C-alpha positions, 0 to 999 in steps of 0.5 A: 599303590594303596587306594583311598576309601574314596577312590575305592568307592569311585571305582566301584561306582564306575564299575557298576555304571559300566556294568563290568563289576564281574569282569576280571579285566577291570581290576582296581589298578586297570581302572586307576590307569584307564579312568583316572580322570573320571575317578578324580572327578567323581571323588571331587564331586562326592566331596563337594556334594557331601560338604553342601548337602544333608541327606534328605534335604532338597533345599536350604537357605542361610540368610540371603543365600539359597541352595536347591539341589537337583533331583537324584544328585547325591554323593557317588552319582555318575553325573554328566561331567563324569559320564563324559570321561567314560566309555559307553556302558556294556550290556550283558546278554546271556552272559556275554558282554556287548558294548552298547551302540547309541 
């Protein structure tokens, strides 16, 4: 299965969030199988944000319509709706990977 560039970006973003980038278990195929919903949500979020937001612009208005963006929300950001579809991130200690318990 050939992944789109947006799916590849989403997978890399999620791997970084989960702190599993170096773990061979988390191949792109594994990520697509296990985290398909989160990947799709992240791709959709990024698409929506890119269509509305210009880099560096925090607020914009057009006539009577005004849009203000939350701080730190950019395309390819793990938002609460994506985070809800993912397991807790792993913490690396001395080269070992432990699941964070919160």
